[in-house]
ZALUMBA-984349 format. One record per residue: y, z, x of N, C-alpha, C in turn; residue in one letter. Coordinates in steps of 0.02 Angstrom, whole numbers, padded with zeros to 5 digits, always signed. Layout:
BEGIN
YZXYZXYZXa;...
% end
This chain:
BEGIN
-01272-00588+01144-01168-00599+01191-01154-00541+01170m;-01099-00500+01219-01064-00443+01193-00985-00466+01217k;-00955-00455+01126-00906-00520+01123-00857-00453+01094i;-00791-00460+01132-00725-00421+01108-00676-00454+01063a;-00641-00435+01016-00604-00465+00977-00550-00416+00971m;-00493-00458+00987-00439-00400+00965-00375-00424+00935v;-00345-00395+00864-00299-00403+00827-00255-00336+00815a;-00215-00359+00773-00150-00305+00753-00184-00250+00713w;-00231-00308+00656-00267-00244+00614-00334-00294+00578n;-00360-00256+00538-00451-00263+00541-00426-00233+00437f;-00440-00305+00411-00443-00320+00334-00453-00358+00321n;-00455-00377+00246-00482-00437+00184-00418-00444+00175k;-00357-00434+00167-00304-00446+00146-00283-00512+00170r;-00223-00516+00241-00232-00591+00258-00238-00626+00297g;-00217-00682+00311-00251-00748+00333-00295-00717+00425g;-00242-00696+00472-00270-00652+00540-00339-00627+00514i;-00323-00568+00495-00377-00513+00469-00416-00518+00428e;-00419-00573+00380-00484-00634+00337-00517-00628+00401r;-00497-00685+00438-00544-00731+00501-00569-00678+00527c;-00525-00615+00547-00549-00563+00593-00627-00552+00568l;-00602-00536+00503-00676-00506+00460-00727-00547+00461f;-00705-00626+00435-00790-00645+00427-00813-00649+00515e;-00781-00675+00556-00790-00682+00594-00847-00635+00628l;-00822-00558+00643-00862-00532+00671-00911-00508+00632a;-00910-00489+00555-00956-00489+00506-00999-00543+00523c;-00989-00616+00542-01064-00628+00567-01100-00663+00619e;-01043-00648+00658-01054-00645+00729-01102-00573+00752l;-01111-00518+00689-01108-00443+00729-01182-00478+00710s;-01200-00531+00671-01286-00523+00645-01337-00518+00696k;-01316-00549+00755-01340-00584+00821-01319-00581+00867k;-01250-00535+00888-01225-00532+00940-01162-00422+00941h;-01175-00411+01010-01131-00370+00992-01081-00380+00981e;-01032-00326+00941-00976-00348+00931-00913-00296+00920v;-00866-00296+00951-00820-00241+00975-00738-00238+00955h;-00717-00248+00912-00650-00270+00862-00612-00189+00896v;-00558-00235+00929-00501-00168+00967-00443-00218+00893f;-00419-00148+00858-00374-00150+00809-00306-00102+00795c;-00259-00092+00787-00225-00046+00777-00221-00010+00691s;-00268-00039+00651-00265-00019+00580-00333-00051+00543n;-00399-00002+00515-00448-00028+00476-00472-00009+00432i;-00478-00065+00401-00529-00003+00321-00621-00021+00347n;-00604+00058+00333-00680+00084+00389-00733+00082+00326l;-00709+00055+00258-00766+00029+00224-00780-00040+00225e;-00759-00085+00263-00766-00156+00283-00847-00142+00366l;-00819-00095+00404-00857-00088+00461-00929-00074+00436v;-00988-00107+00463-01046-00090+00467-01081-00104+00514t;-01110-00168+00539-01139-00171+00633-01088-00164+00680r;-01022-00157+00668-00959-00185+00724-00937-00119+00734i;-00937-00116+00804-00892-00073+00834-00821-00082+00846h;-00799-00019+00818-00736-00014+00808-00700+00028+00881f;-00631+00004+00903-00579+00039+00949-00529+00039+00930h;-00482+00128+00898-00421+00105+00868-00385+00100+00946k;-00324+00077+00921-00265+00045+00953-00215+00101+00945i;-00189+00169+00954-00154+00196+00936-00082+00183+00959p;-00048+00204+00867+00023+00154+00890+00078+00207+00867i;+00119+00170+00864+00181+00234+00852+00171+00196+00771i;+00184+00231+00708+00197+00202+00657+00243+00213+00629n;+00313+00189+00648+00363+00216+00631+00416+00158+00620r;+00425+00118+00662+00474+00075+00654+00432-00006+00692y;+00462-00059+00668+00407-00097+00685+00415-00126+00759f;+00475-00113+00770+00482-00125+00874+00431-00065+00890i;+00427-00001+00867+00396+00025+00914+00329+00028+00908l;+00308+00000+00841+00253-00031+00803+00207-00087+00865k;+00237-00151+00880+00222-00179+00921+00248-00163+01011i;+00282-00135+01016+00283-00123+01075+00229-00071+01099i;+00211-00025+01067+00152+00018+01075+00075+00011+01076s;+00075-00041+01011+00024-00107+01018+00018-00121+01060f;+00077-00172+01098+00061-00218+01163+00042-00153+01228f;+00058-00101+01244+00045-00052+01308-00017-00035+01277i;-00048-00006+01240-00084+00047+01211-00157-00018+01213n;-00141-00060+01209-00206-00101+01187-00242-00113+01264s;-00181-00134+01303-00211-00159+01378-00254-00107+01411y;-00207-00029+01423-00241+00015+01430-00314+00025+01394f;-00312+00052+01345-00386+00039+01283-00425+00003+01329v;-00396-00057+01294-00449-00129+01325-00499-00101+01382f;-00462-00122+01433-00470-00115+01516-00512-00076+01540n;-00509+00016+01489-00551+00037+01520-00604+00053+01485r;-00621+00024+01398-00686+00009+01402-00723-00041+01450i;-00693-00069+01449-00707-00178+01461-00732-00141+01531n;-00721-00086+01571-00761-00073+01638-00820-00019+01614k;-00840-00004+01569-00904+00019+01549-00952-00050+01497k;-00897-00051+01486-00949-00124+01424-00950-00186+01484e;-00921-00196+01512-00909-00293+01511-00919-00319+01472i;-00884-00370+01454-00899-00400+01391-00909-00467+01420f;-00932-00494+01381-00944-00586+01400-00909-00634+01364d;-00860-00597+01310-00801-00611+01295-00748-00603+01267i;-00690-00616+01254-00631-00568+01253-00596-00623+01220i;-00588-00617+01130-00577-00653+01103-00515-00629+01089h;-00439-00664+01072-00395-00648+01034-00378-00678+00985l;-00341-00639+00939-00321-00672+00878-00243-00647+00844h;-00225-00606+00910-00138-00610+00907-00113-00609+00963n;-00040-00607+00969-00027-00604+01059-00040-00525+01092p;-00051-00549+01139-00071-00477+01174-00075-00487+01255s;-00058-00415+01285-00067-00418+01368-00137-00418+01401l;-00184-00413+01360-00246-00417+01374-00262-00493+01387i;-00299-00505+01455-00309-00579+01488-00373-00610+01448r;-00354-00642+01390-00434-00675+01365-00482-00731+01380p;-00545-00735+01336-00560-00811+01369-00552-00851+01326n;-00531-00824+01261-00530-00881+01182-00467-00849+01156i;-00427-00885+01128-00344-00871+01093-00348-00917+01045y;-00370-00881+00966-00357-00901+00916-00296-00916+00883t;-00256-00988+00869-00170-00992+00851-00183-00979+00776l;-00171-00943+00743-00164-00947+00670-00123-00981+00640h;-00044-00980+00684+00023-01008+00698+00040-01002+00773s;+00065-01022+00756+00147-01035+00827+00195-00997+00807v;+00194-00956+00840+00236-00882+00817+00290-00933+00821h;+00314-00943+00846+00414-00981+00836+00422-01031+00818r;+00367-01051+00806+00381-01110+00742+00419-01070+00662v;+00346-01027+00672+00366-00984+00600+00447-00961+00590g;+00434-00923+00660+00520-00890+00678+00586-00943+00650i;+00586-00991+00688+00611-01022+00674+00635-01082+00611e;+00575-01049+00572+00559-01082+00503+00621-01035+00474y;+00618-00969+00466+00651-00924+00444+00718-00916+00475q;+00734-00933+00523+00805-00939+00545+00841-00998+00531e;+00798-01027+00482+00849-01110+00481+00915-01109+00474r;+00928-01065+00442+01008-01069+00388+01029-01007+00408n;+01033-00958+00485+01059-00912+00513+01103-00941+00554m;+01146-00915+00586+01201-00917+00622+01185-00899+00697s;+01193-00945+00739+01176-00935+00801+01178-00877+00819f;+01228-00822+00817+01223-00754+00827+01168-00698+00781l;+01150-00729+00720+01126-00704+00681+01035-00688+00694k;+01028-00732+00733+00967-00794+00718+00942-00742+00780k;+00986-00707+00843+01001-00684+00928+00971-00624+00869y;+01025-00569+00861+01016-00517+00833+00957-00504+00790l;+00943-00544+00755+00878-00547+00704+00811-00540+00761t;+00810-00568+00799+00749-00576+00858+00771-00524+00896r;+00812-00492+00916+00813-00453+00961+00806-00382+00922l;+00823-00376+00855+00823-00326+00814+00720-00307+00808r;+00723-00371+00784+00636-00353+00753+00590-00377+00833t;+00613-00365+00884+00578-00401+00947+00527-00452+00935m;+00558-00497+00923+00507-00565+00905+00525-00617+00982q;+00575-00588+01000+00587-00639+01063+00524-00594+01120i;+00521-00536+01104+00462-00486+01153+00403-00546+01125l;+00381-00542+01059+00324-00580+01040+00313-00649+01058i;+00385-00698+01036+00365-00763+01080+00340-00760+01121i;+00379-00727+01188+00364-00711+01251+00300-00719+01282i;+00257-00635+01225+00196-00633+01251+00150-00707+01219i;+00169-00727+01158+00121-00771+01131+00113-00835+01160a;+00177-00872+01179+00171-00909+01230+00150-00889+01331n;+00126-00828+01344+00100-00824+01405+00029-00806+01376y;+00008-00819+01333-00067-00809+01295-00084-00898+01301n;-00023-00931+01263-00036-00986+01274-00045-01028+01365i;-00019-01003+01391+00001-01035+01452-00058-01018+01507k;-00084-00967+01507-00116-00941+01536-00198-01006+01542q;-00211-00988+01627-00244-01042+01646-00327-01058+01636k;-00342-01017+01605-00418-01009+01605-00427-00987+01521n;-00374-00982+01483-00387-00983+01432-00414-01032+01369v;-00463-01035+01339-00484-01090+01303-00450-01077+01216n;-00395-01150+01210-00367-01121+01144-00401-01143+01100l;-00383-01111+01043-00427-01145+00960-00361-01128+00921v;-00360-01184+00875-00277-01210+00814-00341-01213+00760a;-00294-01162+00716-00359-01149+00653-00338-01215+00594i;-00292-01291+00611-00288-01319+00604-00258-01384+00629s;-00262-01473+00627-00203-01497+00676-00151-01489+00690k;-00114-01440+00620-00036-01438+00611-00029-01390+00656t;-00077-01335+00678-00047-01291+00726-00044-01330+00807v;-00140-01361+00793-00106-01395+00873-00089-01440+00899k;-00038-01483+00837+00009-01487+00865+00083-01457+00864n;+00066-01398+00843+00153-01369+00855+00119-01323+00934e;+00058-01329+00952+00030-01305+01029+00055-01350+01072v;+00047-01405+01055+00063-01472+01121+00119-01488+01111y;+00182-01464+01083+00252-01463+01078+00270-01414+01144k;+00235-01332+01128+00247-01322+01198+00204-01324+01275i;+00140-01348+01280+00130-01356+01321+00087-01425+01347i;+00151-01467+01314+00100-01548+01307+00020-01550+01311g;+00012-01610+01344-00064-01626+01338-00096-01596+01398n;-00077-01512+01436-00105-01508+01473-00168-01463+01451s;-00176-01432+01411-00226-01398+01395-00258-01471+01338k;-00344-01434+01325-00376-01432+01261-00357-01400+01210v;-00357-01438+01145-00350-01366+01109-00398-01376+01043v;-00455-01344+01046-00502-01364+01001-00469-01359+00925n;-00486-01393+00870-00475-01357+00810-00529-01338+00759v;-00539-01270+00763-00597-01240+00705-00565-01215+00639i;-00585-01255+00549-00538-01223+00514-00597-01160+00501y;-00542-01107+00461-00556-01044+00433-00646-01071+00373h;-00651-01034+00370-00717-01050+00305-00692-01028+00252g;-00724-01022+00178-00710-00983+00117-00784-00977+00098v;-00783-00902+00045-00857-00894+00024-00847-00893-00025n;-00886-00943-00063-00882-00960-00132-00937-00896-00179a;-00947-00840-00161-00960-00782-00202-00903-00756-00197e;-00853-00736-00177-00798-00698-00183-00749-00707-00233d;-00735-00774-00253-00715-00810-00301-00741-00838-00365f;-00789-00851-00364-00835-00873-00413-00851-00808-00450n;-00809-00814-00484-00825-00739-00531-00831-00763-00615v;-00891-00758-00641-00888-00792-00717-00877-00739-00757e;-00835-00728-00810-00817-00659-00851-00856-00696-00905l;-00893-00646-00940-00899-00665-01023-00838-00693-01071k;-00831-00748-01129-00809-00774-01182-00753-00701-01175e;-00793-00633-01214-00739-00586-01246-00696-00552-01201t;-00752-00551-01132-00726-00525-01092-00643-00564-01058d;-00640-00627-01054-00574-00680-01014-00507-00649-01093s;-00553-00646-01148-00496-00649-01220-00468-00570-01202k;-00513-00540-01203-00481-00458-01188-00413-00461-01115i;-00429-00500-01071-00407-00499-01010-00312-00527-01018l;-00331-00599-01052-00265-00619-01077-00220-00610-01137k;-00276-00579-01170-00219-00551-01216-00193-00476-01200n;-00214-00455-01147-00188-00393-01107-00122-00415-01068k;-00132-00468-01042-00067-00523-01008-00052-00559-01031l;-00023-00547-01112+00020-00589-01162+00012-00661-01158k;-00040-00663-01138-00064-00743-01122-00087-00804-01214i;-00054-00823-01209-00102-00874-01283-00130-00893-01267k;-00158-00905-01325-00236-00926-01304-00239-01025-01266a;-00166-01062-01321-00187-01115-01285-00137-01137-01236e;-00103-01118-01192-00081-01092-01121-00139-01113-01085s;-00097-01164-01023-00142-01183-00976-00107-01135-00931r;-00155-01087-00907-00148-01048-00832-00134-01072-00774i;-00066-01057-00743-00047-01055-00684-00054-01032-00626i;-00081-01023-00574-00106-00961-00544-00036-00990-00481l;-00003-00917-00450+00010-00924-00370+00005-00846-00355f;-00024-00846-00272-00039-00803-00259-00001-00801-00188v;+00040-00749-00165+00071-00732-00105+00111-00677-00088a;+00115-00653-00024+00174-00600-00005+00236-00619+00021n;+00241-00691+00048+00306-00693+00065+00340-00773+00003e;+00383-00725-00040+00395-00785-00106+00439-00840-00082f;+00488-00841-00044+00532-00872-00023+00466-00937+00016k;+00443-00938+00066+00428-00972+00102+00363-01017+00068r;+00323-00984+00047+00270-01011+00002+00292-01041-00092k;+00376-01048-00070+00412-01071-00142+00403-01049-00200g;+00399-00998-00212+00384-00967-00292+00461-00976-00332l;+00523-00961-00291+00581-01029-00320+00589-01065-00320d;+00548-01120-00282+00555-01188-00322+00505-01220-00370i;+00453-01174-00386+00401-01163-00436+00430-01143-00492l;+00463-01092-00499+00504-01063-00564+00542-01090-00592l;+00587-01151-00522+00635-01185-00551+00586-01251-00579k;+00545-01269-00565+00508-01348-00585+00499-01302-00676a;+00447-01263-00691+00429-01243-00754+00503-01217-00783l;+00548-01225-00772+00608-01204-00827+00605-01260-00838f;+00602-01318-00806+00587-01381-00845+00548-01383-00878h;+00487-01382-00889+00439-01387-00939+00449-01308-00980l;+00479-01254-01002+00469-01229-01047+00466-01237-01111s;+00451-01313-01153+00447-01306-01218+00365-01331-01206n;+00331-01339-01129+00235-01328-01130+00204-01262-01144y;+00164-01291-01149+00096-01234-01160+00084-01198-01091n;+00103-01163-01055+00083-01151-00998+00112-01075-00974w;+00053-01037-00927+00102-00966-00925+00067-00958-00843h;+00139-00925-00826+00127-00909-00724+00086-00842-00719l;+00060-00846-00688+00035-00789-00662+00038-00784-00578l;+00105-00704-00572+00089-00714-00475+00076-00641-00460v;+00019-00663-00408+00006-00605-00381+00008-00616-00297i;+00063-00562-00299+00061-00529-00243+00143-00471-00227g;+00151-00447-00159+00216-00430-00163+00274-00460-00108d;+00325-00457-00119+00367-00504-00053+00421-00449-00061s;+00450-00428+00015+00476-00389+00021+00519-00423+00107n;+00517-00510+00108+00529-00535+00158+00616-00549+00193d;+00651-00518+00139+00725-00520+00162+00736-00581+00122g;+00709-00612+00113+00710-00694+00056+00738-00702-00026f;+00658-00657-00033+00642-00664-00095+00621-00605-00097l;+00609-00560-00129+00585-00508-00148+00571-00504-00208n;+00515-00451-00255+00502-00454-00310+00526-00452-00357s;+00568-00423-00358+00656-00394-00400+00679-00448-00411n;+00707-00493-00348+00739-00547-00368+00690-00601-00384q;+00652-00626-00401+00590-00655-00395+00588-00631-00497a;+00586-00582-00518+00568-00572-00590+00635-00613-00624i;+00696-00583-00573+00778-00598-00635+00767-00669-00587a;+00758-00701-00566+00769-00775-00562+00718-00805-00625l;+00662-00774-00622+00626-00786-00703+00649-00791-00753a;+00691-00733-00774+00730-00684-00838+00805-00744-00838r;+00820-00763-00758+00880-00819-00761+00859-00882-00812n;+00803-00919-00809+00780-00960-00818+00767-00964-00883y;+00759-00907-00917+00734-00901-00987+00648-00937-01004n;+00628-00903-00929+00528-00915-00951+00495-00842-00911i;+00560-00814-00920+00508-00716-00900+00439-00698-00959l;+00461-00722-01007+00415-00708-01067+00330-00744-01044e;+00346-00822-01002+00311-00837-01011+00276-00834-00937k;+00300-00783-00905+00269-00771-00842+00266-00681-00828c;+00207-00684-00784+00157-00603-00774+00175-00592-00693t;+00216-00549-00668+00212-00548-00613+00176-00481-00613f;+00085-00471-00551+00050-00421-00559+00052-00385-00505l;+00105-00407-00445+00098-00363-00381+00011-00372-00350g;-00002-00331-00298-00047-00348-00251-00121-00322-00320k;-00171-00374-00252-00237-00353-00325-00272-00363-00272s;-00344-00335-00266-00407-00357-00222-00452-00383-00292d;-00440-00381-00341-00479-00429-00374-00464-00513-00408n;-00445-00536-00368-00433-00605-00389-00448-00662-00400l;-00525-00644-00403-00556-00685-00428-00589-00667-00468g;-00556-00632-00513-00556-00629-00592-00488-00645-00622v;-00436-00674-00575-00387-00706-00595-00398-00780-00575y;-00428-00780-00537-00432-00857-00515-00506-00869-00583y;-00523-00860-00607-00583-00875-00638-00525-00880-00709s;-00487-00833-00748-00446-00887-00814-00393-00895-00807i;-00397-00934-00733-00341-00979-00729-00357-01064-00713s;-00327-01119-00732-00318-01181-00752-00314-01212-00685d;-00248-01183-00656-00193-01241-00594-00168-01185-00528l;-00188-01183-00472-00165-01167-00438-00111-01204-00398f;-00039-01165-00386+00016-01194-00362+00028-01174-00293i;+00082-01171-00247+00088-01145-00183+00131-01185-00164l;+00194-01210-00176+00226-01279-00145+00277-01244-00090p;+00225-01235-00037+00269-01187+00031+00279-01233+00058t;+00332-01216+00109+00378-01248+00169+00344-01254+00208s;+00297-01209+00258+00263-01182+00297+00225-01145+00292y;+00181-01188+00316+00101-01158+00321+00054-01174+00382e;+00025-01140+00417-00010-01159+00458-00094-01186+00418p;-00130-01153+00385-00173-01177+00365-00168-01157+00301l;-00157-01105+00245-00184-01099+00194-00238-01074+00161g;-00271-01017+00169-00342-01012+00147-00325-00989+00071m;-00295-00981+00037-00280-00964-00040-00299-01018-00065v;-00264-01086-00053-00288-01139-00057-00356-01148-00061y;-00410-01155-00012-00466-01151-00011-00510-01129-00071m;-00470-01058-00077-00503-00994-00118-00494-01035-00189e;-00445-01083-00210-00413-01084-00268-00463-01168-00287a;-00478-01168-00244-00522-01227-00256-00597-01211-00244m;-00611-01164-00217-00686-01146-00209-00699-01113-00274i;-00651-01085-00319-00654-01056-00367-00628-01102-00412a;-00633-01186-00418-00617-01237-00458-00577-01272-00502g;-00530-01225-00475-00455-01229-00516-00419-01284-00467l;-00390-01340-00524-00372-01395-00481-00285-01368-00463a;-00289-01382-00388-00243-01378-00363-00173-01402-00331t;-00120-01387-00315-00090-01426-00302-00050-01416-00212i;-00074-01433-00172-00071-01442-00107-00011-01446-00075v;+00018-01419-00018+00089-01451+00008+00049-01494+00052s;+00095-01540+00074+00086-01597+00089+00087-01553+00188d;+00120-01515+00187+00149-01462+00273+00085-01414+00267i;+00060-01414+00217+00027-01339+00258-00056-01383+00283a;-00096-01340+00327-00127-01376+00386-00199-01417+00307g;-00209-01352+00265-00263-01386+00222-00261-01418+00187a;-00192-01473+00184-00194-01540+00137-00233-01570+00221a;-00249-01558+00260-00291-01581+00323-00381-01598+00286e;-00387-01580+00227-00452-01553+00214-00473-01615+00144l;-00404-01643+00120-00419-01658+00060-00398-01725+00024i;-00439-01755+00001-00413-01820-00019-00352-01814-00075v;-00291-01850-00051-00244-01857-00115-00281-01885-00201d;-00249-01864-00232-00295-01861-00333-00349-01872-00321g;-00414-01842-00257-00468-01848-00281-00505-01781-00285e;-00479-01742-00233-00465-01679-00216-00429-01606-00220d;-00388-01633-00241-00315-01588-00267-00264-01663-00256a;-00220-01632-00266-00141-01648-00266-00101-01634-00203i;-00078-01680-00188-00034-01686-00137+00036-01665-00164i;+00081-01620-00130+00129-01632-00144+00166-01636-00082l;+00236-01701-00074+00297-01713-00042+00337-01660-00027r;+00331-01640+00050+00410-01602+00061+00461-01648+00099t;+00531-01626+00080+00554-01584+00071+00522-01595-00024p;+00504-01539-00050+00494-01532-00134+00549-01563-00168v;+00532-01611-00208+00571-01641-00259+00553-01597-00317s;+00602-01581-00376+00594-01522-00427+00556-01555-00467i;+00568-01624-00471+00591-01677-00530+00490-01689-00522s;+00486-01706-00452+00431-01734-00435+00360-01656-00441d;+00376-01599-00433+00348-01553-00448+00335-01546-00514l;+00391-01541-00556+00372-01543-00628+00337-01616-00654s;+00353-01653-00637+00291-01719-00662+00227-01688-00615n;+00182-01698-00582+00137-01682-00560+00090-01610-00607k;+00140-01571-00631+00136-01513-00676+00111-01518-00743i;+00156-01548-00750+00149-01596-00826+00092-01634-00833k;+00078-01693-00798+00023-01714-00799-00042-01686-00803t;-00048-01629-00778-00118-01573-00761-00116-01555-00806l;-00067-01507-00839-00073-01453-00898-00105-01503-00977i;-00075-01569-00963-00085-01607-01031-00145-01644-01000q;-00178-01651-00969-00242-01697-00954-00313-01657-00927d;-00347-01609-00983-00405-01586-00958-00438-01637-00912e;-00457-01680-00948-00521-01727-00901-00492-01715-00829k;-00439-01728-00810-00403-01728-00746-00406-01641-00699l;-00398-01587-00753-00398-01551-00732-00465-01515-00701l;-00513-01551-00758-00591-01544-00731-00618-01582-00674t;-00598-01626-00670-00615-01674-00595-00589-01658-00543i;-00519-01635-00522-00493-01597-00493-00556-01532-00474l;-00553-01477-00503-00573-01422-00492-00635-01444-00471g;-00675-01472-00501-00717-01510-00486-00750-01537-00406s;-00721-01581-00395-00728-01597-00327-00684-01583-00286n;-00636-01525-00295-00604-01490-00241-00653-01417-00238g;-00717-01396-00268-00754-01367-00274-00802-01377-00207k;-00806-01470-00225-00862-01483-00204-00839-01489-00111r;-00783-01504-00115-00764-01506-00031-00763-01436+00000k;-00727-01394-00034-00736-01325+00011-00806-01298+00011m;-00861-01329-00008-00905-01300-00009-00925-01295+00068l;-00924-01349+00089-00918-01394+00155-00889-01336+00225q;-00829-01297+00183-00822-01236+00254-00836-01177+00232y;-00886-01167+00291-00922-01098+00265-00890-01056+00342s;-00909-00985+00334-00877-00961+00365-00958-00956+00434w;-01017-00957+00397-01069-00957+00460-01056-01019+00474a;-01021-01067+00450-01006-01149+00490-00977-01145+00554k;-00930-01110+00534-00843-01093+00588-00867-01048+00629a;-00926-00988+00636-00938-00953+00666-00987-00966+00713t;-01037-01062+00707-01072-01071+00742-01027-01131+00790d;-00971-01127+00745-00909-01185+00823-00885-01132+00862e;-00856-01054+00843-00873-01032+00896-00901-00998+00953y;-00978-01003+00916-01020-00951+00953-01025-01028+01020e;-01025-01091+00992-01033-01136+01025-00993-01152+01090r;-00921-01143+01079-00867-01110+01139-00878-01067+01183l;-00915-01020+01149-00887-00939+01185-00961-00969+01252y;-01008-00995+01221-01080-01016+01263-01049-01076+01325e;-01000-01115+01279-00969-01193+01335-00933-01134+01416f;-00885-01068+01390-00845-01046+01397-00905-01008+01463i;-00955-00956+01459-00992-00939+01485-01031-00978+01551i;-01072-01022+01517-01086-01076+01564-01061-01115+01619k;-00983-01128+01602-00946-01157+01624-00880-01109+01683n;-00917-01040+01692-00874-00997+01724-00878-01020+01811r;
% end
């Protein structure tokens, strides 16, 4: 098959980008894969044919508008020559696809961010950031007559049905996770050196938080819960950077300082060596209030960490509460989260059981499996034209 995949970016950092990268790599083993996007990490390109979409890389508004317009013309020009069997979208686009993977329902994510805004501020924010245009085009892609829809979780599937009703079949294909990327085994001496460098006491349970949108992912909630456990032996590692306008990195550090727990927290910023930090951690927590899937939960679990998963995250669909991970009910109760953390940091046996069971569960979700499911859908589309 000759497959065209369209997205805004191609790298391994974000959820959409990681999915595009893994699928493109897997599919390119047997098929001719073309990727259309505006930004790419050239080191990641092997058998994949890359087509760069020129954009005005200055303001977000201009980036979005230039991507929509230029991707349409670049793709159609190349499609006349290549004639693709499958056109697969990962982001909203003016291009007419055969298949559209919904990594979220854009409108739902925007409504979450706007939930405490006045009507006027909501309207002005959408206008300023071109969210109105993105929502319109995303809904256009969803409602197109011959497009096959894929949701990355049942959570997203249900969100789609709120827009289109039950008029279309929405397939659910969960992301995969690569065990080799997150099962990094450090020598005991190297582990001690890293912990000393991070100023982590030998007796401390290491709690890991990984995200780039601190407010939505619940870092403020986690810090408040840990404030109530300040007399216990724990150390929090925060990986990521936040500029979302609600809780940036400096504000998060200030919050930890106000709670008088900053000495037990290390803010590491962005990192490409997540496997190393997973290897020294005991517990992963992300008390998010909106999460279409949450690949980071899957990564933490396959790395063998006991994990606390928000019930609103799509990843919660994959686990059994108390067996593979701990489910955190939303809206989050600070006392409930504190009690769950306290139980885990005091119970080494439970940490081990959850880590082992979680890893076993996530081994069922590989990118090879996800790719097989997409291939079957591609074949169905071609057969039923």
